[in-house]
C-alpha positions in Angstrom: 0.6 -2.7 27.6 3.3 -1.1 25.5 2.1 -3.2 22.6 -0.9 -5.5 22.0 -0.6 -8.8 23.8 2.5 -7.8 25.9 2.8 -7.7 29.7 1.2 -4.7 31.4 3.6 -1.7 31.5 1.4 0.8 33.4 -1.6 0.3 35.7 -4.4 2.8 35.3 -6.1 4.1 38.4 -9.8 3.8 38.9 -11.6 6.9 37.4 -8.5 8.0 35.5 -9.4 9.7 32.2 -8.1 8.2 29.0 -8.9 8.8 25.4 -9.5 6.0 22.8 -7.2 6.7 19.8 -7.6 3.5 17.8 -8.5 -0.2 17.8 -6.2 -3.0 16.5 -5.4 -6.7 16.8 -2.4 -8.3 18.4 -0.6 -11.4 17.3 -2.7 -13.3 19.8 -5.8 -12.7 17.6 -7.4 -10.5 20.2 -8.7 -6.9 19.8 -7.1 -4.0 21.7 -7.9 -0.4 22.1 -5.0 2.1 21.7 -5.5 4.6 24.4 -3.9 7.9 25.3 -3.2 8.3 29.0 -1.3 10.5 31.4 2.0 9.0 32.5 2.0 10.9 35.8 5.1 12.9 34.9 4.0 16.5 34.4 1.7 16.8 31.4 3.4 14.0 29.6 1.1 11.5 27.9 1.7 8.2 26.2 -0.1 5.5 24.1 -0.9 2.1 25.6 -3.0 -0.9 24.7 -5.9 -2.4 26.6 -7.9 -5.5 25.7 -11.3 -4.5 24.3 -13.1 -7.0 26.5 -11.8 -5.2 29.6 -13.1 -1.8 28.5 -16.7 -0.6 29.2 -18.3 2.6 28.1 -19.4 3.4 31.7 -17.9 2.3 35.0 -20.1 0.7 37.6 -23.3 1.3 35.6 -25.2 -1.4 37.4 -24.3 0.2 40.8 -25.9 3.5 40.1 -28.8 3.1 42.6 -26.3 2.1 45.3 -25.0 5.7 45.4 -28.5 7.2 45.6 -28.7 8.2 41.9 -31.8 6.2 41.0 -33.2 8.9 38.7 -30.0 10.4 37.2 -30.3 10.4 33.4 -28.4 7.6 31.7 -24.8 8.5 30.9 -24.3 11.1 28.1 -28.0 12.1 28.3 -29.9 14.6 30.3 -33.5 15.4 31.4 -35.1 18.3 29.4 -36.5 20.2 32.3 -39.3 22.6 31.3 -40.1 24.1 34.7 -39.4 23.7 38.4 -42.2 24.5 40.8 -42.8 24.7 44.6 -46.0 22.6 44.5 -47.3 19.6 42.6 -50.4 21.4 41.7 -48.3 24.1 39.9 -46.3 21.5 38.1 -49.4 19.7 36.8 -50.8 23.1 35.6 -47.5 23.9 33.8 -47.6 20.5 32.1 -51.0 21.1 30.4 -49.9 23.4 27.5 -47.0 21.0 26.9 -49.2 18.1 25.9 -47.2 17.2 22.8 -44.4 16.1 25.2 -46.8 14.0 27.3 -45.6 10.6 25.9 -42.1 11.2 27.1 -42.9 13.3 30.1 -41.8 12.5 33.7 -41.8 14.4 37.0 -39.4 14.3 39.9 -39.1 15.7 43.5 -35.8 17.4 44.2 -33.7 17.3 47.3 -34.7 20.9 48.1 -38.4 20.1 48.0 -39.1 21.5 44.6 -40.7 19.6 41.7 -39.2 19.3 38.2 -41.1 18.6 35.0 -39.0 16.6 32.5 -40.1 16.5 28.9 -37.9 13.6 28.1 -34.2 12.8 27.5 -31.8 14.5 25.2 -28.3 13.5 24.1 -26.2 15.8 26.3 -23.8 16.6 23.5 -26.7 18.0 21.4 -28.7 19.5 24.2 -27.2 23.0 23.8 -28.0 23.1 20.1 -31.5 21.7 20.7 -32.3 24.2 23.4 -31.0 27.0 21.2 -33.2 26.0 18.3 -36.4 25.3 20.3 -39.1 27.9 19.9 -42.0 26.6 22.1 -40.2 25.7 25.3 -40.6 27.7 28.6 -38.1 30.5 29.0 -35.9 28.8 31.7 -35.8 25.3 30.2 -32.6 23.5 30.8 -31.0 20.1 30.5 -30.2 18.5 33.8 -28.4 15.2 34.7 -30.9 14.7 37.5 -28.3 14.2 40.3 -30.6 16.2 42.6 -33.7 14.0 41.9 -34.7 12.0 45.0 -38.2 10.6 43.9 -40.1 9.9 40.7 -43.7 11.0 40.8 -46.4 8.6 39.7 -47.4 9.2 36.1 -51.1 8.9 35.6 -53.1 9.4 32.4 -53.5 13.2 32.7 -51.4 14.3 35.7 -48.7 13.3 38.1 -49.3 12.4 41.8 -47.3 11.7 44.9 -46.4 8.1 45.7 -46.5 6.4 49.0 -42.9 7.2 50.0 -43.9 9.4 52.9 -45.3 6.5 54.9 -41.9 4.9 55.3 -39.5 5.9 58.0 -36.4 5.5 55.8 -35.3 4.8 52.2 -34.2 1.3 53.2 -37.6 0.5 54.7 -39.3 1.7 51.5 -37.0 -0.3 49.2 -37.4 -3.4 51.4 -41.2 -3.1 51.1 -40.8 -2.8 47.3 -38.7 -6.0 47.2 -41.3 -7.8 49.2 -43.9 -6.9 46.7 -41.7 -8.2 43.9 -41.2 -11.5 45.6 -44.9 -12.1 46.5 -46.2 -12.6 43.0 -45.5 -11.9 39.4 -48.6 -9.8 39.2 -48.0 -6.7 37.1 -49.9 -4.5 39.5 -47.5 -5.4 42.3 -44.5 -4.7 40.1 -45.9 -1.3 39.3 -46.4 -0.6 43.1 -42.8 -1.7 43.7 -41.6 0.6 40.9 -43.6 3.5 42.3 -41.8 2.9 45.6 -38.5 3.6 43.8 -37.2 0.1 43.1 -35.6 0.4 39.7 -35.5 -3.3 38.8 -39.2 -3.5 39.5 -39.8 -0.8 36.9 -37.9 -2.9 34.3 -39.9 -6.0 35.3 -43.2 -4.0 35.0 -42.2 -2.7 31.5 -41.4 -6.3 30.6 -44.7 -7.6 32.0 -46.8 -5.1 29.9 -44.5 -5.2 26.9 -47.0 -7.1 24.6 -50.4 -6.5 26.2 -53.3 -5.3 24.2 -53.1 -1.6 23.3 -56.5 -0.2 22.2 -55.6 3.4 22.7 -52.0 3.3 21.3 -50.3 4.5 24.5 -48.4 1.3 25.3 -45.1 2.2 23.6 -44.9 5.4 25.7 -45.8 3.5 28.8 -43.2 0.7 28.3 -40.6 3.3 27.5 -41.4 5.3 30.6 -41.0 2.4 33.0 -38.1 0.9 31.2 -36.2 4.1 31.6 -37.0 4.2 35.3 -35.2 0.9 35.5 -32.4 1.9 33.2 -31.7 5.1 35.2 -31.1 3.0 38.3 -28.5 0.8 36.6 -30.8 -2.1 35.4 -29.5 -2.9 31.9 -32.6 -4.9 31.2 -34.5 -1.6 31.4 -32.2 0.1 28.9 -32.7 -2.8 26.5 -36.5 -2.8 26.9 -36.5 0.9 26.1 -34.5 0.7 22.9 -36.1 -2.5 21.7 -39.7 -1.3 22.0 -41.2 -0.5 18.6 -42.4 3.1 18.5 -40.5 4.0 21.7 -40.6 7.6 22.8 -36.8 8.0 23.4 -36.4 10.8 20.9 -39.8 12.5 21.5 -38.2 15.4 23.4 -35.8 16.3 20.6 -38.4 15.9 17.8 -40.9 18.1 19.6 -38.4 20.8 20.6 -37.0 21.0 17.1 -39.6 20.1 14.5 -38.4 16.9 12.8 -35.3 16.8 14.9 -31.8 18.1 14.2 -31.2 15.7 11.3 -28.0 14.5 12.9 -27.9 10.8 13.9 -25.2 11.6 16.5 -27.8 13.7 18.4 -30.0 10.7 19.3 -30.5 9.2 22.7 -30.8 5.6 21.6 -27.0 4.9 21.0 -26.2 6.0 24.5 -28.8 3.6 26.0 -27.4 0.8 23.8 -23.9 1.2 25.3 -24.6 -0.5 28.8 -26.3 -3.4 27.0 -23.4 -3.8 24.6 -20.9 -3.7 27.6 -22.9 -6.6 29.0 -22.4 -8.4 25.7 -26.1 -8.2 24.7 -26.1 -8.7 20.9 -29.1 -6.6 20.0 -27.8 -3.6 22.0 -24.5 -3.9 20.2 -26.2 -4.0 16.8 -28.2 -0.9 17.7 -25.0 0.8 19.0 -23.2 0.0 15.8 -26.0 1.5 13.7 -26.1 4.5 15.9 -22.3 5.2 15.8 -22.1 4.5 12.0 -21.9 7.7 10.0 -22.7 8.6 6.4 -19.9 11.0 6.4 -16.2 10.1 7.0 -16.1 9.0 10.7 -13.3 10.1 13.1 -11.0 7.4 14.2 -12.7 7.2 17.6 -16.2 6.9 15.9 -15.0 4.2 13.5 -13.3 2.3 16.4 -16.6 2.5 18.4 -18.7 1.2 15.5 -16.2 -1.6 14.8 -16.0 -2.9 18.4 -19.8 -2.8 18.7 -20.1 -4.9 15.5 -17.4 -7.2 16.7 -19.1 -7.7 20.1 -22.4 -8.4 18.3 -20.6 -11.0 16.2 -19.0 -12.6 19.2 -22.5 -12.7 20.8 -23.9 -14.9 18.1 -25.1 -12.6 15.3 -23.7 -14.3 12.2 -24.6 -11.5 9.8 -22.7 -9.0 12.0 -19.6 -11.1 11.6 -20.0 -10.7 7.8 -19.9 -6.9 8.3 -16.9 -6.8 10.6 -14.2 -6.6 7.9 -16.0 -3.6 6.3 -16.4 -2.0 9.6 -12.7 -2.3 10.2 -12.1 -0.8 6.8 -13.5 2.5 8.1 -11.0 2.3 11.0 -8.2 2.1 8.5 -9.6 4.9 6.4 -9.9 7.2 9.4 -6.2 6.7 10.3 -4.8 8.3 7.2 -5.2 8.3 3.5 -2.0 6.3 3.1 -2.2 3.6 5.7 -3.4 0.0 5.4 -4.3 -2.7 7.9 -1.4 -4.4 9.8 -0.5 -8.0 9.2 -1.9 -9.0 12.6 -5.1 -7.1 11.8 -5.5 -8.8 8.4 -4.9 -12.3 10.0 -7.5 -11.7 12.7 -10.1 -10.4 10.3 -9.5 -13.3 7.9 -9.7 -15.8 10.8 -13.0 -14.2 11.9 -14.5 -14.7 8.5 -13.1 -18.2 8.2 -15.1 -19.2 11.3 -18.4 -18.5 9.5 -17.6 -19.2 5.9 -17.6 -22.4 3.7 -14.7 -22.9 1.3 -15.8 -23.2 -2.3 -17.6 -21.2 -5.0 -20.2 -18.6 -4.0 -23.6 -20.1 -3.2 -26.9 -18.7 -2.0 -27.4 -18.4 1.7 -23.8 -19.5 2.5 -21.1 -17.1 3.6 -18.4 -16.9 0.9 -14.8 -17.1 2.1 -13.5 -14.6 -0.4 -13.0 -11.8 2.2 -11.0 -14.3 4.2 -8.8 -15.2 1.2 -8.0 -11.5 0.6 -7.2 -10.8 4.3 -5.0 -13.9 4.5 -3.3 -12.8 1.2 -2.3 -9.5 2.8 -1.2 -11.2 5.9 1.0 -13.7 4.0 2.5 -11.0 1.8 3.7 -9.2 4.9 5.2 -12.4 6.3 7.6 -13.6 3.7 10.1 -15.1 6.2 8.0 -15.8 9.3 9.3 -17.5 12.4 8.8 -21.3 12.5 6.7 -20.9 15.6 4.0 -18.8 13.9 1.2 -21.3 13.3 -0.9 -18.6 11.6 1.0 -19.1 8.3 -0.1 -22.7 8.0 -3.7 -21.8 8.9 -3.9 -19.1 6.3 -2.4 -21.2 3.6 -4.6 -24.1 4.5 -7.8 -22.1 3.8 -6.5 -20.9 0.5 -5.6 -24.5 -0.6 -9.0 -25.9 0.6 -10.8 -23.1 -1.2 -9.0 -23.8 -4.5 -9.6 -27.5 -4.2 -13.3 -26.9 -3.4 -13.7 -25.0 -6.7 -13.3 -21.3 -5.8 -11.3 -19.4 -8.5 -10.7 -16.5 -6.1 -8.7 -18.8 -3.7 -6.7 -20.2 -6.7 -5.9 -16.7 -8.0 -4.7 -15.5 -4.6 -2.5 -18.6 -4.3 -1.0 -18.0 -7.8 0.5 -14.6 -6.7 2.1 -15.6 -3.4 5.6 -16.4 -4.6 7.1 -16.7 -1.1 4.7 -19.4 0.1 4.2 -21.7 -2.9 6.5 -23.1 -5.5 6.3 -22.0 -9.2 4.8 -25.5 -10.0 2.0 -25.1 -7.4 1.3 -21.6 -8.5 1.1 -22.5 -12.1 -1.3 -25.3 -11.2 -3.4 -22.8 -9.2 -3.5 -20.4 -12.1 -4.6 -23.1 -14.5 -7.3 -24.3 -12.1 -8.6 -20.7 -11.7 -9.0 -20.4 -15.5 -10.6 -23.8 -15.8 -13.1 -23.0 -13.0 -14.1 -19.7 -14.5 -14.6 -21.3 -17.9 -16.9 -23.9 -16.4 -19.0 -21.5 -14.3 -22.4 -20.5 -15.7 -22.9 -17.8 -12.9 -19.4 -16.5 -13.0 -17.6 -15.2 -9.9 -16.7 -11.5 -10.2 -13.0 -12.4 -10.2 -13.5 -14.2 -13.6 -14.1 -10.9 -15.2 -10.5 -9.8 -14.3 -8.5 -13.0 -14.3 -5.7 -11.3 -16.2 -5.3 -8.9 -13.3 -5.9 -11.5 -10.5 -3.4 -14.1 -11.7 0.4 -13.7 -11.6 1.2 -12.4 -15.1 4.6 -14.1 -15.0 3.2 -17.6 -14.8 3.1 -19.6 -18.1 -0.3 -21.0 -17.4 -1.7 -17.4 -16.9 -0.8 -16.4 -20.5 -4.3 -17.1 -21.9 -5.9 -14.8 -19.2 -3.3 -12.2 -19.9 -4.1 -12.3 -23.6 -7.8 -11.9 -22.9 -7.0 -9.0 -20.7 -4.8 -7.4 -23.3 -7.4 -7.7 -26.0 -10.0 -6.1 -23.8 -7.7 -3.2 -22.9 -6.8 -2.7 -26.6 -10.5 -2.5 -27.5 -11.2 0.0 -24.8 -8.1 2.0 -25.7 -9.3 2.2 -29.3 -12.9 3.0 -28.8 -13.8 4.4 -25.4 -14.3 8.2 -25.3 -14.3 8.5 -21.5 -11.4 8.6 -19.1 -11.4 4.8 -19.3 -9.9 5.0 -22.8 -6.5 6.5 -21.9 -6.4 4.5 -18.7 -6.8 1.3 -20.8 -4.0 2.3 -23.1 -1.7 2.7 -20.1 -2.7 -0.6 -18.6 -2.2 -2.3 -21.9 1.5 -1.7 -21.7 1.8 -3.8 -18.5 -0.3 -6.6 -20.0 1.8 -6.5 -23.2 5.0 -6.9 -21.1 3.8 -10.3 -19.9 3.1 -11.4 -23.5 6.0 -9.8 -25.2 8.1 -13.1 -25.2 5.4 -14.8 -27.3 4.5 -14.2 -30.9 0.8 -13.6 -30.2 0.6 -9.9 -30.4 1.7 -7.0 -32.4 4.1 -4.2 -31.4 2.7 -2.2 -28.5 3.9 1.1 -30.0 2.1 0.3 -33.2 -1.1 -0.3 -31.3 -0.7 3.0 -29.4 0.1 4.9 -32.6 -3.2 3.6 -34.0 -4.8 5.2 -31.0 -3.1 8.6 -31.5 -4.6 10.3 -34.5 -7.1 12.9 -35.5 -10.0 10.7 -34.5 -8.7 9.1 -31.3 -6.1 10.5 -28.9 -6.4 7.9 -26.2 -3.0 6.4 -26.8 -1.0 9.6 -27.2 0.1 10.1 -23.6 1.2 6.5 -23.1 3.0 6.5 -26.5 4.8 9.7 -25.6 5.9 8.1 -22.3 7.2 5.0 -24.1 9.2 7.2 -26.5 10.7 9.3 -23.6 11.5 6.2 -21.6 13.2 4.4 -24.5 15.3 7.4 -25.3 16.4 7.6 -21.6 17.2 3.9 -21.3 19.0 3.6 -24.6 22.0 6.0 -24.6 23.1 4.9 -28.1 20.1 6.7 -29.5 22.0 9.9 -28.7 23.9 9.2 -31.8 21.0 10.7 -33.8 20.3 14.4 -33.8 18.5 15.6 -30.6 16.1 17.5 -32.8 14.8 14.4 -34.4 14.0 12.7 -31.1 12.3 15.9 -29.8 10.3 16.2 -33.0 9.0 12.6 -32.6 8.0 13.1 -28.9 6.6 16.6 -29.5 4.6 15.5 -32.6 2.9 12.8 -30.5 2.1 15.3 -27.8 0.8 17.9 -30.3 -1.5 15.3 -31.8 -3.0 14.6 -28.3 -3.4 18.3 -27.4 -6.6 19.8 -28.6 -6.9 22.6 -26.1 -10.1 21.2 -24.7 -11.4 19.0 -21.8 -10.7 15.6 -23.5 -9.7 13.2 -20.7 -6.8 11.9 -22.9 -5.4 15.4 -23.5 -1.6 15.7 -23.6 -1.5 19.5 -23.3 0.1 19.5 -19.9 2.9 17.2 -21.0 3.3 19.2 -24.2 3.8 22.4 -22.2 6.3 20.7 -19.9 8.2 19.3 -22.8 8.3 22.6 -24.7 9.5 24.3 -21.5 12.2 21.7 -21.0 13.3 22.2 -24.6 13.6 26.0 -24.0 10.7 26.9 -26.2 9.2 29.3 -23.6 6.8 31.2 -25.9 5.4 27.9 -27.3 4.9 26.5 -23.8 3.2 29.7 -22.7 0.9 29.5 -25.7 -0.1 25.9 -24.8 -0.8 26.9 -21.2 -2.8 30.0 -22.3 -5.0 28.1 -24.7 -5.6 25.1 -22.5 -6.3 27.0 -19.3 -8.3 29.5 -21.2 -10.6 26.8 -22.4 -11.1 25.6 -18.8 -11.9 29.1 -17.5 -14.3 29.8 -20.4 -16.2 26.5 -20.4 -16.3 25.5 -16.7 -19.9 25.3 -15.5 -19.0 23.8 -12.1 -16.1 23.8 -9.7 -13.5 21.6 -11.4 -11.8 18.8 -9.5 -8.6 19.0 -11.7 -7.1 22.3 -12.4 -3.5 21.2 -12.8 -3.1 23.0 -16.2 -4.2 26.4 -14.8 -2.1 26.0 -11.6 1.0 25.1 -13.6 0.2 27.9 -16.1 0.3 30.4 -13.2 3.5 29.0 -11.8 5.1 29.0 -15.2 4.2 32.6 -15.9 5.5 33.7 -12.5 8.8 31.7 -13.0 9.3 33.5 -16.3 8.3 36.9 -14.8 5.8 37.5 -17.4 2.0 37.6 -18.0 1.3 38.6 -14.4 -2.3 39.5 -15.1 -2.9 36.1 -16.7 -1.1 34.4 -13.8 -3.5 36.1 -11.3 -6.5 35.1 -13.4 -5.3 31.5 -13.7 -4.4 31.2 -10.0 -7.7 32.7 -8.8 -9.6 30.3 -11.1 -7.7 27.3 -9.6 -8.2 28.7 -6.1 -12.0 28.9 -6.6 -12.1 25.4 -7.9 -12.4 22.1 -6.0 -9.1 20.4 -6.7 -8.2 18.5 -3.5 -4.5 18.7 -4.0 -4.0 22.1 -5.8 -6.8 24.6 -5.1 -5.4 25.8 -1.7 -1.9 26.2 -3.2 -3.4 28.2 -6.1 -4.9 30.5 -3.5 -1.4 31.1 -2.1 -0.1 32.0 -5.6 -2.8 34.6 -5.9 -2.0 35.9 -2.4 1.7 36.2 -3.4 0.8 38.2 -6.5 -1.4 40.6 -4.5 1.1 41.0 -1.7 4.0 41.7 -4.0 2.1 43.8 -6.5 3.3 41.7 -9.5 1.9 43.5 -12.6 -0.8 45.2 -10.5 -0.9 47.6 -7.6 -0.3 45.7 -4.3 -3.5 45.0 -2.4 -2.8 43.6 1.1 -6.4 43.0 1.9 -7.0 40.8 -1.2 -3.7 39.1 -0.4 -4.9 38.3 3.2 -8.2 36.9 1.8 -6.3 34.7 -0.7 -4.0 33.4 2.0 -7.0 32.7 4.2 -8.6 30.7 1.4 -5.4 28.8 1.0 -5.4 28.0 4.7 -9.1 27.4 5.2 -10.3 26.5 1.7 -14.0 27.1 1.3 -14.6 23.9 -0.7 -11.7 21.5 0.2 -10.5 20.2 3.5 -6.9 20.3 2.4 -4.6 23.1 3.4 -1.5 25.0 2.3 0.4 25.4 5.5 2.6 28.2 4.1 -0.6 30.2 3.3 -1.6 29.8 6.9 1.7 31.1 8.1 1.6 34.1 5.7 -2.0 34.8 6.7 -1.2 34.7 10.4 1.8 37.0 10.0 -0.2 39.5 8.0 -2.8 39.7 10.8 -0.2 40.3 13.5 1.5 42.9 11.4 -1.8 44.6 10.9 -2.4 44.6 14.7 1.0 46.1 15.3 0.2 48.9 12.8 -3.3 50.1 13.5 -3.2 52.8 10.9 -3.0 50.2 8.1 -5.1 47.5 9.7 -8.3 48.4 7.9 -6.5 48.1 4.5 -5.0 44.7 5.4 -7.5 42.6 7.3 -10.7 41.2 5.8 -13.9 43.1 6.6 -15.1 40.6 9.2 -11.9 40.9 11.3 -11.7 44.6 12.2 -11.9 43.8 16.0 -8.3 43.5 17.3 -9.1 40.6 19.7 -10.7 38.7 16.9 -7.8 39.5 14.7 -5.3 37.8 17.1 -7.5 34.8 17.6 -7.7 34.4 13.9 -3.9 34.6 13.6 -3.8 31.8 16.2 -6.3 29.7 14.2 -4.2 30.2 11.1 -0.9 29.2 12.8 -2.6 26.2 14.4 -3.8 25.0 11.0 -0.4 25.6 9.5 1.1 23.6 12.3 -1.3 20.7 11.5 0.1 20.9 8.0 3.6 20.3 9.4 4.9 23.8 8.9 7.2 24.0 11.9 7.5 27.9 11.6 3.7 28.0 12.1 4.0 25.9 15.3 6.7 28.2 16.6 4.8 31.3 15.8 1.7 30.0 17.6 3.7 29.1 20.7 5.3 32.6 20.7 1.9 34.2 20.2 0.5 32.4 23.2 3.4 33.4 25.4 3.2 37.1 24.3 -0.6 37.2 24.6 -0.4 35.7 28.1 1.9 38.6 29.0 -0.6 41.1 27.8 1.2 42.2 24.7 -2.1 41.9 22.6 -5.6 43.0 23.1 -7.5 41.0 25.7 -10.5 41.1 28.1 -10.2 41.5 31.8 -12.4 39.3 34.0 -12.7 38.2 37.6 -11.5 34.6 38.1 -12.4 32.6 41.2 -11.7 29.1 42.5 -14.1 27.8 45.1 -15.2 24.4 46.5 -18.7 22.9 46.8 -19.2 24.6 50.2 -18.5 28.0 48.7 -15.0 28.5 50.3 -12.9 30.7 48.0 -9.3 29.6 47.4 -8.4 32.3 44.9 -10.1 35.4 43.6 -8.1 37.5 41.1 -8.4 39.6 37.9 -7.4 37.5 34.9 -6.7 38.2 31.2 -9.1 36.5 28.9 -8.7 35.6 25.2 -9.6 32.9 22.7 -6.8 30.8 21.2 -6.3 27.7 19.0 -3.7 25.1 19.7 -4.7 21.5 18.8 -2.6 18.7 20.4 -2.7 14.9 20.5 -5.6 13.3 18.9 -7.2 16.6 17.8 -4.0 17.4 15.9 -4.0 14.0 14.3 -7.6 14.5 13.2 -6.8 18.0 11.9 -9.6 19.2 14.2 -9.6 22.8 15.5 -11.2 23.7 18.8 -11.5 27.2 20.2 -9.8 27.4 23.6 -10.9 30.0 26.2 -7.7 31.0 28.0 -7.6 32.8 31.4 -4.2 34.0 32.6 -3.8 34.6 36.3 -1.6 37.4 37.6 1.3 34.9 38.3 1.2 33.7 34.7 -0.6 30.4 35.3 -3.3 29.6 32.7 -6.7 28.0 33.1 -7.9 26.7 29.8 -11.5 25.8 29.1 -13.0 24.3 25.9 -15.8 22.2 24.7 -15.2 19.0 22.7 -18.1 16.8 21.4 -20.5 18.5 23.9 -18.2 18.0 26.9 -16.6 20.8 28.7 -12.9 20.3 29.8 -10.9 22.4 32.2 -7.2 22.0 31.9 -7.8 18.7 30.1 -10.0 17.4 32.9 -13.7 16.5 32.0 -16.0 18.8 34.0 -19.6 18.4 35.1 -20.5 21.0 32.4 -21.0 24.7 32.2 -23.1 26.3 34.9 -24.5 29.8 34.7 -25.1 31.9 37.8 -26.4 35.2 36.5 -23.5 36.5 34.5 -21.0 34.1 36.1 -19.8 31.0 34.3 -18.5 28.0 36.3 -16.9 24.7 35.5 -16.6 22.1 38.3 -13.6 19.7 38.4 -15.0 16.4 39.7 -11.5 15.3 40.8 -10.6 18.2 43.0 -14.3 19.0 43.8 -13.5 22.6 43.1 -15.1 25.0 40.6 -13.4 27.6 38.3 -15.7 30.6 37.9 -15.4 33.6 35.6 -17.4 36.9 36.1 -17.4 40.2 34.2 -15.6 43.0 36.1 -17.9 45.3 37.9 -18.2 48.8 36.3 
């Protein structure tokens, strides 16, 4: 669909790779995934929408055993294989010293006759990290999907043994015998026999049969997990669910034994992957476990937030009421992941409000009853975005209806929301709603949280809201006059708006008088706001220009001087004072303010400051006046080494400019490069100065082109010429993400020139072969590492190192790893396979492998 709820515009082919970009709601109140897909025209891609209910994590999961993959690890997981042996005796011997893995251990016979000892499952994305950190695993341990496993060995108390498979003429005969055993009786012993014969659903049934039996030796959780996984691997969702539901299951044993205490990253667990098939089948518990597993304590990516939200939503739709309560908050993470400046759409707000309305009871908050307040606020945002809706949109009446019922039922939050929606209720109705909100709050013993801020919640222009506005104003004045924290100056500023709604009455004093009382030697909270009022009044009243300009300036400057104490007071007006003095042409006085105020920060900072505007502006001012270069460098480096989200990277660029141009000091290109690098890849902030990236990349290329000066330009960790060019690409790529088009152009040109061999590169043997070993191409290629994010990666400002291989005819094969998955020319591969020194990636679509080998000496 080109838009949610519209007619299909493109049909996706079975097995076609798509990427989930977002999740949203349509006007039909249904959730949709926004997906990125290939249009079929060259490399062109587009965004379309697919109903969430039609999307599954894994295709044809329940048909896994039909294709002979009865023991393949569940999707996105792999078997941790410790050893492969030629005999069962050898395998049992190798298992003895690995007894800590015994609870999660399993053994399999391979198609080539060998035996494989599995220590348990790992999350495939984390498997490389876990194997790299493990210290007690056998030398050739690996993680295998298990596609070559043809039989599971019988797991006894201390060893593994062969089953009875050999007595059957064919696989179909063996499975038929197993089904007969299942049908004969519900006896657990027969279920186990059927499982040992390779019937996956029998394994799930056996795990279910023994799920709650007595457990004197404490081995039952491991036993249940083992047989449940045997069922799960064959596509029996019930087995997956039994494995994840079992208390003290052994799903994570392999990870926690290989790496003492585990990796510490919730994304590395197996459980969320096993919950996905169950959630696809609308099993509520699986969805809850999946939602918990995909939740993150750090800021999630958009895809992670979308996954968590849809899992919560599915759990809600499956009958878990408390999951419904958490759905709006889960969607909040989706909105946050989109951008810092976006909000939910009108359709999204309506759908979330409607979802809450289904489970809430209108009226004041009560114990053990879902409060409708979240629905009120979602409907408010929906109604605000639909000021002139079409008459056919029945959603308007539904949203208004809940707010009216909530207000009538005694909920002040519903009344307050109603009071502010000028396009949907008359002034008379809104006045009545405001008056009712005030009355309800006054009568509540256990007050609703909105009652603490009625002055803000109600429309300040309503006559009946005046008492609440007066209460708000009085509270703000008290805070303005007494609070020594940052709340003090904020209250002074907010008091101006509250005063405006009361100015037509004779209830309050003059606002400027109040602010002047909060701008003196004891309290400077009101100085900044008072100065702003004075400046605004002078600008809006041209007749005041009749008086001498000096008098107005003196008034404004005197207020700003009162509020500037050259310290870290949150109400400080030093920055405004410096700006005003500069605008008045008093350069020396402005420089003196900058010097004293920034000097205080530099001297007294005992941590990385989150606000270094005064020092950043001080450095810029000094540079603009072409004076105090040494001070400008000190101030810019201080701001650069701080943690100001918006300014620190830009301060690094200022320092780089000073070093590069030799302003007041001897030029130092290496220090300039380091400063630009910090501006591009700030060590403490995720924000970027794209121009610093461009400058850094340019310096690296210039250094490469002038080898004699390279050592004096490039940072010490980039003396290798290949690394230098890769770093230039990384810088251009980050600059491009910061919307610096010159950086985008520079990176594209660098890729073209590097592909032609104009920069240092490795030479390797590239080969394309099919599964039978037939070679289709065998050439010497250029190899280098490059950075060029596109699509979703660019939106997420996420850099990934690309390994680029350029064939003699100029074609490029590009390989990279994303979230543990290897991609070859944007196609998901079966993973990286090592054969001695050769690396291969198999394209499952073409059934061909791309292999790279070092050149023979």
